[in-house]
C-alpha positions in Angstrom: -13.6 34.1 -32.5 -15.3 35.2 -35.7 -13.6 37.4 -38.3 -15.1 39.1 -41.3 -12.6 39.2 -44.2 -13.3 42.2 -46.5 -11.9 44.3 -49.2 -9.6 43.6 -52.2 -7.9 40.5 -50.7 -10.9 39.1 -48.8 -10.5 35.6 -50.2 -6.7 35.6 -49.6 -7.2 36.9 -46.1 -9.7 34.1 -45.4 -7.3 31.5 -46.8 -4.4 32.7 -44.6 -6.5 32.6 -41.5 -8.1 29.3 -42.3 -4.7 27.7 -42.9 -2.9 29.1 -39.8 -5.7 29.6 -37.2 -8.5 27.1 -38.2 -8.8 25.7 -34.6 -9.2 29.2 -33.2 -11.0 31.4 -35.7 -14.1 31.2 -37.9 -13.8 33.3 -41.1 -16.5 34.8 -43.2 -16.4 36.8 -46.5 -19.2 39.4 -46.8 -19.5 42.8 -48.5 -18.0 45.6 -46.4 -21.3 47.1 -45.3 -22.8 43.7 -44.4 -19.6 42.8 -42.5 -19.4 46.0 -40.6 -23.1 45.8 -39.5 -22.5 42.2 -38.3 -19.6 43.4 -36.2 -21.7 46.3 -34.8 -24.5 43.8 -34.0 -22.1 41.6 -32.1 -22.5 38.7 -34.6 -18.9 38.9 -35.5 -15.8 39.9 -33.4 -13.6 41.6 -35.9 -13.5 43.1 -39.4 -10.3 42.9 -41.5 -10.4 45.0 -44.7 -7.8 45.5 -47.3 -7.6 48.3 -49.9 -5.0 50.2 -51.9 -4.1 52.7 -49.1 -4.9 50.8 -45.9 -7.1 53.6 -44.5 -9.6 54.2 -47.2 -11.8 51.9 -49.2 -12.8 48.9 -47.1 -11.9 50.5 -43.8 -14.0 53.6 -44.6 -17.1 51.5 -44.5 -16.2 50.2 -41.1 -15.4 53.7 -39.9 -18.9 54.8 -41.0 -20.7 52.0 -39.3 -18.5 51.4 -36.2 -17.1 54.8 -35.6 -13.5 56.0 -36.0 -12.4 55.0 -32.5 -13.2 51.3 -33.2 -11.1 51.2 -36.3 -7.3 51.0 -36.9 -5.1 51.5 -39.9 -2.5 48.8 -39.5 -0.5 49.4 -42.6 -0.2 52.3 -45.1 1.4 52.6 -48.5 5.2 52.5 -48.0 4.9 51.4 -44.3 4.3 47.8 -43.4 4.8 47.3 -39.7 6.6 44.2 -38.3 4.9 41.6 -36.1 6.0 43.3 -32.9 4.6 46.6 -34.0 1.3 45.0 -35.0 1.0 43.3 -31.7 1.6 46.5 -29.9 -1.1 48.2 -31.9 -3.6 45.5 -31.1 -2.8 45.5 -27.4 -2.9 49.3 -27.2 -6.6 49.5 -28.0 -9.9 47.7 -28.3 -10.5 48.1 -32.0 -13.0 46.0 -33.9 -11.9 46.8 -37.5 -8.5 46.8 -39.0 -7.4 48.1 -42.4 -4.2 47.3 -44.4 -2.7 47.7 -47.8 -3.6 44.8 -50.1 0.0 44.2 -51.0 0.8 43.7 -47.2 -1.8 40.9 -46.8 0.8 38.1 -46.4 2.7 40.0 -43.7 -0.1 41.7 -41.8 -2.8 39.1 -41.6 -0.9 36.3 -39.7 0.6 38.8 -37.3 -2.7 40.6 -36.7 -4.7 37.5 -36.1 -2.0 36.0 -33.8 -2.2 39.2 -31.7 -6.0 39.1 -31.6 -6.1 35.5 -30.6 -3.4 35.9 -28.0 -5.1 39.0 -26.5 -8.4 37.2 -26.3 -6.7 34.3 -24.4 -5.2 36.8 -22.0 -1.6 36.3 -23.1 0.8 39.2 -22.3 2.0 41.6 -25.0 
């Protein structure tokens, strides 16, 4: 699985994934537009973007390139979902891009990537 790490905490997101999922996921850090285009072209599997609100900034670029239906706001200001809620969001759709508030990076990224890898392996929700 190949994941683009974008937005305000791109480097931190990459470090978390590389630490916890090195044997399952390859990570890349590119500018938002480049990353979104790579996902659209099928060169990358997923786009993870952090910003101040979770639904603007970084994810807005993915929405423009991939379309709204392929993008999901995982966390918003004042609302950081737990691991179970994140897992349900991932399993409920076939999104390619995920946005989250930069201050939620430590909580959201491990749960999100775990759900994505489990879903890819066919594990039940």
